[in-house]
N, C-alpha and C positions, 0 to 999 in steps of 0.2 A: 800742313798735313791734317789739321782739324783735331778733334778730340776722339779718344777711343774709349768707349762706354762699355761695361759688362752687358752681356746679353739680357740679364735680368732687369736691366733699367730701360730697355727699349720700349716696353709697354707703357711704363709710366711717363717717359719722355713724349711718346706719342700722344698721351692724354693731356700732358701739360700743353704742348703745341696746339692741339685742337682747342683747348680752353683759351690759349692766348689769341687764336685767330678768331674765334667767335665772339670773345669779349671785346676784341678790337672793333668789330663792326657795330656792337651795342654802344661801346664808349663814345664813339664819334657821332652816333645818331641820337643817343639818349643821355648825354653827358650830365645835363642839368635836371634829369627826371629823377624819380624816386628810385631807390636801389631795386625795388621789386620789378619796376619796368625794365631797367637794366638786365636783371637776371632772367626775365621772360624772354627779352630779345636775344640774350646769349644763348639760350636753349634753343630757340628758333633756328639761329645760325649754326649751331652745333650739328644739327640734323643735316644741314646743307653741306657743310665742310666734311662731315664723316663720309659722305658719299663721294666728295671730290677732293682727294688728297692733294692734287696739283695745285688747286686754288687755295687751299689751306696753307701750303707751304709759301706760295707766292704772297699771301696775306701777311704771314708772320714775317717774312724777309722785308716787305715794304714798311711794315709798322715799326720794326726795330731800327731799320735804316734810317727813318725819319728823326729818330733821337728825341721822341716826344717823352720828356721826363713826366709829365702829367699822367700819361698813359701807363707807364711803367709803375709809378707809385700806385695809381688806382688798382692796377691788375693784382699786384702782389698784396695790396692792402685788403683784397677781399678775404684774406685769412684773418683779418681783425674785426670782421662782422661779429656781432656778439654771439650768434648761433655757432660760428666756427670757434671761437675762443672758449665757449663752454663745452664744446665737443670733446676737448681733451680731459676735462674733469669728469665727463660722463663715462667715456669708453677707456680712458687711460687707467694705468695702475692706481690703486688706492694708496693714498700717501697721508700721513698725519699732519704734515706741515706744508702749506702752500700760501705763502703771504707776501704781499709787497711791502718793501721797506724803503726807507729814504736815506741816502748816503749824503751826508753833509760835507761839503767841500769848501766851506767858508775859510778854513784854515788849512794850510799845506800840510803835507805829511813829511815826516823825516825818517826815511826807511834805510836800515843799515845795508851796506854793499854786501856783506857776507852774512851767512847764517850764524845766529848767535850760539857760540858753543860754551857760554859761561864766562867767557872773557869780556872785558868792557870794550864796547865798540867805539871806534874813534873815526870811522869812515861812513858818512851818510850821504844820501841823495835826497834833495828836497823835491817833492812831486806835488804839483798844483793841479786842480781839476780843470782849469781853463788855459788856453795857450797864453803865451806872453803878449805883450803890446805889439812887438814887431811882427809876430806871426798873424795876429788879428788884423794888423794894417795890411799885410801882405796878401792873406787869404780871404779874409772875411769882410773886409771894407770898412769904412769909417762908419761909426754909429752902432756897430755890432756890439751887443752886450752878452757875454758869456754867462750862463747860469752857474750858480755855486752850488747846486744840488741836483742828483739824479736819483731815479728809482731803480730797484733791482727786485727780483723775485727769489725767494728762499724756498727751496723744495727739498724735503727730505722724507723718506718713507716712514720714519718713526721719530719721535721727539728725542733730542739729544740734549744732554746737560748744557746750560748756557743759553739755550734759544729761549727760556721761559721767563726771563727777567722782566720785572714790572716796567723797567726802563728800557724796554726792548727797542732794538733798532727800528726805526719807523714809528715809534710811539704806540699807543693803543694799550689795550688792557693785557695783563699777564695771561699767558696761555695756561690751560686748566691741568695739564698732564705733568706738572713740574715734579710730582712725588714718584712718577713711573718713568721718568726720563732716562734713557741709556747713557752710558758713559760716552764722552766725546768720541767722535770718529777720528781715526788717524788720517783720513783722507778728506780732501775738500776739492770740489770741482768749481772753477770760475768760468761760466759759459757766456759767450758773445753770440747772440743770434744772427742768423744770415738776413739777407735782404738787400745786399749791395750798398749798405749804409744809407739807404734811402726809404726804406719800408719795413714794416713788421715790427714786432715787439716780443718780449718773453712770453706773453699770453698766448701767441699763435704757435709757439714752439713748445708749449706746455705738455703736450701729449708725449712725446718722446722723453721729455726731462723727467716725467713721472716714472717711465720705465727705467731710465738710467738710475734715478734715485733708489728704486727698489732692487735692481740687479746688482748695484755696487754698494748699497747700504751705507751711503754717506751724503752729506749736505751738498746741495748744488745752488750756487748763486749765480743767477742769470741777469746780466746787466742791461738796463734799458738806456742805452746812450742816445743822444740827441741825433736826429737825423737830417741829412741834406735834402734839398738845397737851403732849407731855412737855417741849418746850422752847418756851414761849410767845413771842408777839411782845413785843419787837423782837429777840429773840435771833438768829434766821436773818438778818434784815436787817443787823445789826451784824457778824456773822461774814462775811456776803457782802462787805461793804464793806471789812472787814479783809483779806480774801483778795484783793480787787482791788488794794488798796494794796500788799499783800506782793508781788503778781505784778509790779507796776510797779518796785518795789525789787529784785526778784530776777529780772528778765526775762533776765539773762545765764544763770542757771542753768536757765531754761527753754528756752534755745536761740533766744533773740530779743533784738533791739536795742530792741524796743518803740517803734519810730518810728511805727507805726500799731496802735492797740489797739482 
Protein backbone atom coordinates (compact mmCIF):
# COMPACT_ATOMS: atom_id res chain seq x y z
CA UNK A 1 0.00 0.00 0.00
CA UNK A 2 3.01 2.33 0.08
CA UNK A 3 3.93 4.90 2.69
CA UNK A 4 1.63 7.50 4.24
CA UNK A 5 3.41 10.81 4.83
CA UNK A 6 2.05 13.85 6.66
CA UNK A 7 0.98 16.62 4.33
CA UNK A 8 3.67 18.94 5.71
CA UNK A 9 6.32 16.61 4.23
CA UNK A 10 4.96 16.72 0.68
CA UNK A 11 6.84 19.85 -0.35
CA UNK A 12 10.12 18.55 1.09
CA UNK A 13 9.71 15.19 -0.69
CA UNK A 14 8.97 16.90 -3.98
CA UNK A 15 12.16 18.92 -3.64
CA UNK A 16 14.11 15.79 -2.74
CA UNK A 17 12.81 13.87 -5.77
CA UNK A 18 13.53 16.83 -8.02
CA UNK A 19 17.10 16.94 -6.73
CA UNK A 20 17.53 13.18 -7.19
CA UNK A 21 16.25 13.25 -10.78
CA UNK A 22 18.39 16.26 -11.70
CA UNK A 23 21.54 14.94 -10.08
CA UNK A 24 20.99 11.56 -11.75
CA UNK A 25 21.42 13.18 -15.17
CA UNK A 26 24.47 15.08 -14.03
CA UNK A 27 26.02 12.05 -12.32
CA UNK A 28 26.03 9.89 -15.42
CA UNK A 29 27.24 12.62 -17.76
CA UNK A 30 29.82 14.28 -15.52
CA UNK A 31 30.71 11.55 -13.03
CA UNK A 32 34.46 12.17 -13.35
CA UNK A 33 34.28 15.96 -13.69
CA UNK A 34 34.79 18.57 -10.99
CA UNK A 35 31.98 18.94 -8.47
CA UNK A 36 31.28 22.47 -9.74
CA UNK A 37 30.58 21.05 -13.19
CA UNK A 38 28.28 18.43 -11.69
CA UNK A 39 26.33 21.02 -9.70
CA UNK A 40 26.01 23.35 -12.70
CA UNK A 41 24.65 20.49 -14.78
CA UNK A 42 22.27 19.55 -11.96
CA UNK A 43 20.91 23.11 -11.89
CA UNK A 44 20.28 23.00 -15.64
CA UNK A 45 18.35 19.72 -15.42
CA UNK A 46 16.43 20.96 -12.39
CA UNK A 47 14.75 23.60 -14.53
CA UNK A 48 13.75 20.98 -17.10
CA UNK A 49 12.40 18.46 -14.58
CA UNK A 50 10.57 21.21 -12.71
CA UNK A 51 8.41 21.81 -15.76
CA UNK A 52 7.92 18.10 -16.56
CA UNK A 53 6.96 16.14 -13.40
CA UNK A 54 6.16 12.97 -15.38
CA UNK A 55 9.71 12.78 -16.72
CA UNK A 56 11.05 13.58 -13.25
CA UNK A 57 9.17 10.65 -11.73
CA UNK A 58 10.22 8.30 -14.52
CA UNK A 59 13.85 9.31 -14.07
CA UNK A 60 13.79 8.66 -10.32
CA UNK A 61 12.13 5.26 -10.77
CA UNK A 62 14.62 4.22 -13.46
CA UNK A 63 17.62 5.39 -11.43
CA UNK A 64 16.71 3.64 -8.20
CA UNK A 65 15.51 0.51 -10.00
CA UNK A 66 19.00 0.16 -11.45
CA UNK A 67 20.41 -0.36 -7.96
CA UNK A 68 23.45 1.82 -8.65
CA UNK A 69 25.20 2.03 -5.27
CA UNK A 70 27.68 4.57 -6.63
CA UNK A 71 24.92 7.02 -7.49
CA UNK A 72 23.16 6.64 -4.14
CA UNK A 73 26.38 7.26 -2.19
CA UNK A 74 27.31 10.19 -4.41
CA UNK A 75 23.88 11.83 -4.14
CA UNK A 76 23.56 11.59 -0.37
CA UNK A 77 27.19 12.55 0.14
CA UNK A 78 26.47 15.95 -1.39
CA UNK A 79 25.65 16.87 2.19
CA UNK A 80 29.29 16.11 3.05
CA UNK A 81 30.65 18.93 0.88
CA UNK A 82 32.53 21.44 3.03
CA UNK A 83 30.05 24.21 2.28
CA UNK A 84 27.21 21.96 3.47
CA UNK A 85 28.91 20.73 6.65
CA UNK A 86 29.85 24.28 7.62
CA UNK A 87 26.28 25.41 7.03
CA UNK A 88 25.13 23.85 10.32
CA UNK A 89 27.72 25.74 12.33
CA UNK A 90 26.73 29.03 10.68
CA UNK A 91 22.93 28.88 10.89
CA UNK A 92 22.42 26.30 13.65
CA UNK A 93 22.05 26.97 17.35
CA UNK A 94 25.13 28.29 19.07
CA UNK A 95 26.85 25.64 21.22
CA UNK A 96 29.92 25.75 23.43
CA UNK A 97 31.06 22.22 22.65
CA UNK A 98 31.30 20.65 19.20
CA UNK A 99 34.33 18.44 18.87
CA UNK A 100 35.33 15.18 17.21
CA UNK A 101 36.75 12.50 19.47
CA UNK A 102 38.14 9.02 18.98
CA UNK A 103 36.66 5.91 20.57
CA UNK A 104 39.37 3.33 21.10
CA UNK A 105 38.17 -0.24 20.68
CA UNK A 106 41.49 -2.03 20.92
CA UNK A 107 40.26 -3.69 24.10
CA UNK A 108 36.76 -5.14 24.61
CA UNK A 109 34.31 -3.63 27.08
CA UNK A 110 32.78 -5.57 29.95
CA UNK A 111 29.31 -4.16 30.48
CA UNK A 112 27.04 -5.17 33.41
CA UNK A 113 23.73 -6.69 32.34
CA UNK A 114 21.79 -4.69 34.96
CA UNK A 115 22.03 -1.15 36.20
CA UNK A 116 24.37 -0.87 39.16
CA UNK A 117 22.33 -0.34 42.33
CA UNK A 118 25.30 -0.36 44.67
CA UNK A 119 25.59 -4.13 44.81
CA UNK A 120 28.48 -5.96 43.24
CA UNK A 121 27.76 -7.02 39.68
CA UNK A 122 28.38 -10.64 38.72
CA UNK A 123 26.77 -10.70 35.27
CA UNK A 124 28.60 -8.99 32.44
CA UNK A 125 28.53 -9.08 28.65
CA UNK A 126 31.71 -8.63 26.63
CA UNK A 127 31.34 -6.17 23.76
CA UNK A 128 33.89 -5.83 20.96
CA UNK A 129 34.17 -3.09 18.35
CA UNK A 130 34.55 -5.55 15.47
CA UNK A 131 32.57 -8.64 14.42
CA UNK A 132 34.04 -11.99 15.37
CA UNK A 133 36.00 -14.14 12.93
CA UNK A 134 32.98 -16.21 11.85
CA UNK A 135 30.92 -13.09 11.06
CA UNK A 136 33.79 -11.53 9.13
CA UNK A 137 34.21 -14.71 7.08
CA UNK A 138 30.47 -14.95 6.40
CA UNK A 139 29.71 -11.31 5.59
CA UNK A 140 32.92 -9.36 4.94
CA UNK A 141 35.04 -11.83 3.01
CA UNK A 142 38.57 -13.03 3.42
CA UNK A 143 41.19 -10.37 3.91
CA UNK A 144 38.86 -7.85 5.54
CA UNK A 145 40.48 -6.14 8.51
CA UNK A 146 38.11 -4.37 10.88
CA UNK A 147 39.20 -1.10 12.43
CA UNK A 148 39.78 -0.87 16.16
CA UNK A 149 38.70 2.76 16.55
CA UNK A 150 35.94 5.03 15.32
CA UNK A 151 35.16 8.72 15.60
CA UNK A 152 32.21 10.45 17.21
CA UNK A 153 31.08 14.05 17.57
CA UNK A 154 30.33 15.48 21.02
CA UNK A 155 27.83 18.36 20.97
CA UNK A 156 26.45 20.28 23.95
CA UNK A 157 25.05 23.77 24.25
CA UNK A 158 27.20 24.50 27.31
CA UNK A 159 30.26 23.01 28.92
CA UNK A 160 29.59 20.29 31.47
CA UNK A 161 32.00 19.07 34.11
CA UNK A 162 34.00 16.10 32.90
CA UNK A 163 34.35 17.33 29.34
CA UNK A 164 37.32 19.56 30.07
CA UNK A 165 40.01 17.07 31.12
CA UNK A 166 43.50 17.42 29.69
CA UNK A 167 43.34 13.73 28.78
CA UNK A 168 40.10 14.45 26.96
CA UNK A 169 38.67 11.78 24.77
CA UNK A 170 40.11 12.26 21.34
CA UNK A 171 43.23 13.87 22.79
CA UNK A 172 44.14 17.49 22.22
CA UNK A 173 44.33 20.48 24.52
CA UNK A 174 42.12 20.93 27.56
CA UNK A 175 39.11 23.13 26.98
CA UNK A 176 39.28 26.66 28.34
CA UNK A 177 36.02 26.88 30.25
CA UNK A 178 36.68 24.29 32.97
CA UNK A 179 36.15 26.83 35.80
CA UNK A 180 32.67 27.71 34.56
CA UNK A 181 31.50 24.23 33.54
CA UNK A 182 27.99 23.26 34.67
CA UNK A 183 27.26 20.21 36.78
CA UNK A 184 26.96 17.02 34.70
CA UNK A 185 23.66 16.61 32.91
CA UNK A 186 21.31 13.82 34.00
CA UNK A 187 20.65 13.03 30.34
CA UNK A 188 22.77 11.77 27.46
CA UNK A 189 21.79 11.23 23.84
CA UNK A 190 23.69 8.67 21.76
CA UNK A 191 22.89 9.47 18.14
CA UNK A 192 23.36 7.41 14.98
CA UNK A 193 23.06 9.43 11.79
CA UNK A 194 20.97 8.40 8.79
CA UNK A 195 22.20 7.54 5.32
CA UNK A 196 21.24 3.89 4.93
CA UNK A 197 24.59 2.77 6.36
CA UNK A 198 26.26 3.82 3.09
CA UNK A 199 26.53 7.62 3.25
CA UNK A 200 26.77 10.76 5.38
CA UNK A 201 28.35 11.43 8.78
CA UNK A 202 27.74 13.32 12.00
CA UNK A 203 28.97 16.49 10.29
CA UNK A 204 26.08 16.57 7.81
CA UNK A 205 23.60 16.13 10.69
CA UNK A 206 25.15 18.79 12.88
CA UNK A 207 22.46 21.40 12.14
CA UNK A 208 19.66 19.67 14.05
CA UNK A 209 22.03 18.16 16.63
CA UNK A 210 22.85 21.72 17.69
CA UNK A 211 19.14 22.47 18.05
CA UNK A 212 18.61 19.30 20.07
CA UNK A 213 21.54 20.09 22.36
CA UNK A 214 20.18 23.55 23.12
CA UNK A 215 16.54 22.48 23.49
CA UNK A 216 17.33 19.52 25.78
CA UNK A 217 20.38 21.01 27.52
CA UNK A 218 22.33 17.75 27.52
CA UNK A 219 25.38 16.29 25.74
CA UNK A 220 24.91 14.45 22.45
CA UNK A 221 27.36 11.85 21.15
CA UNK A 222 26.90 11.26 17.41
CA UNK A 223 28.71 8.14 16.18
CA UNK A 224 30.56 7.98 12.85
CA UNK A 225 30.35 4.26 12.16
CA UNK A 226 32.08 2.82 9.09
CA UNK A 227 30.04 2.73 5.89
CA UNK A 228 29.17 0.01 3.39
CA UNK A 229 30.08 -1.31 0.90
CA UNK A 230 33.71 -0.84 2.01
CA UNK A 231 32.70 -2.03 5.47
CA UNK A 232 29.91 -4.61 5.02
CA UNK A 233 27.25 -5.62 7.52
CA UNK A 234 27.53 -6.21 10.47
CA UNK A 235 30.50 -3.86 10.94
CA UNK A 236 28.45 -0.67 11.39
CA UNK A 237 26.00 -2.37 13.75
CA UNK A 238 28.83 -3.79 15.88
CA UNK A 239 30.62 -0.44 16.01
CA UNK A 240 27.42 1.38 16.93
CA UNK A 241 26.65 -0.99 19.79
CA UNK A 242 30.22 -0.74 21.04
CA UNK A 243 30.01 3.07 20.94
CA UNK A 244 26.75 2.97 22.91
CA UNK A 245 28.31 0.76 25.60
CA UNK A 246 31.42 2.93 25.60
CA UNK A 247 29.27 6.02 26.17
CA UNK A 248 27.57 4.37 29.15
CA UNK A 249 30.92 3.51 30.74
CA UNK A 250 32.44 6.91 29.96
CA UNK A 251 29.41 9.12 30.54
CA UNK A 252 31.28 11.25 33.09
CA UNK A 253 33.83 12.18 30.43
CA UNK A 254 30.97 13.26 28.19
CA UNK A 255 29.50 15.55 30.85
CA UNK A 256 26.64 13.32 31.96
CA UNK A 257 25.58 11.07 34.83
CA UNK A 258 23.67 8.95 32.27
CA UNK A 259 20.60 8.60 34.49
CA UNK A 260 18.51 8.95 31.33
CA UNK A 261 20.03 7.82 28.02
